[in-house]
C-alpha positions in Angstrom: 28.7 79.3 24.4 27.5 82.1 22.1 31.1 83.4 21.4 32.4 79.9 21.3 29.9 79.1 18.6 31.1 82.2 16.6 34.7 81.0 16.9 33.7 77.5 15.9 31.6 78.7 13.0 34.4 81.1 11.7 36.8 78.2 11.8 34.6 76.0 9.7 33.4 73.8 12.6 29.8 74.0 11.7 28.4 71.1 13.5 30.2 72.1 16.7 28.9 75.6 16.3 25.4 74.2 15.8 25.8 72.2 19.1 26.9 75.3 21.0 24.1 77.5 19.7 21.4 74.7 20.1 22.2 74.5 23.8 21.6 78.2 24.2 18.4 77.9 22.1 17.1 75.2 24.5 18.1 77.3 27.6 16.1 80.3 26.4 13.0 78.3 26.0 13.0 78.1 22.1 10.8 81.1 21.9 11.3 84.9 21.7 13.6 87.0 19.6 16.8 85.6 21.1 15.6 82.1 20.3 14.8 83.1 16.7 18.2 84.7 16.3 19.8 81.5 17.6 17.7 79.6 15.1 19.0 81.7 12.3 22.6 81.0 13.4 21.8 77.3 13.5 20.3 77.5 10.0 23.6 79.1 8.8 25.6 76.2 10.3 23.4 73.8 8.3 24.1 75.9 5.2 27.8 75.6 5.9 27.6 71.8 6.2 25.6 71.6 2.9 28.2 73.8 1.2 31.0 71.4 2.4 29.2 68.5 0.7 28.5 70.4 -2.4 24.7 70.5 -1.9 23.7 73.8 -3.5 20.0 73.3 -2.9 20.6 72.6 0.8 22.8 75.7 1.1 20.2 77.9 -0.5 17.3 76.5 1.5 19.1 76.9 4.9 20.5 80.4 4.0 16.9 81.5 3.0 15.6 80.2 6.3 18.3 82.1 8.2 17.3 85.2 6.3 13.6 84.8 7.1 14.4 84.2 10.7 16.7 87.3 10.9 13.9 89.4 9.3 11.6 88.2 12.1 14.1 89.4 14.6 14.4 92.8 13.0 10.6 93.1 12.9 10.3 92.1 16.5 12.9 94.8 17.5 10.7 97.5 16.0 11.7 100.8 14.6 15.0 102.3 15.7 
């Protein structure tokens, strides 16, 4: 489902990608670094949908949320 979501997202099927990743998010218990990473991907699908309808504010808001979530994942991973 993860790779399917990537393919869907890359093809512009944002809602379908959202559904694929939301299922994984639910399966992993909606907590922890994997869940946060999936939430970031889901936020990017929302940004894609907002872009499609010309909602610049929505694009920005969802993209920022994705950025914050990815920053959380990086912090959780610790130093490399």
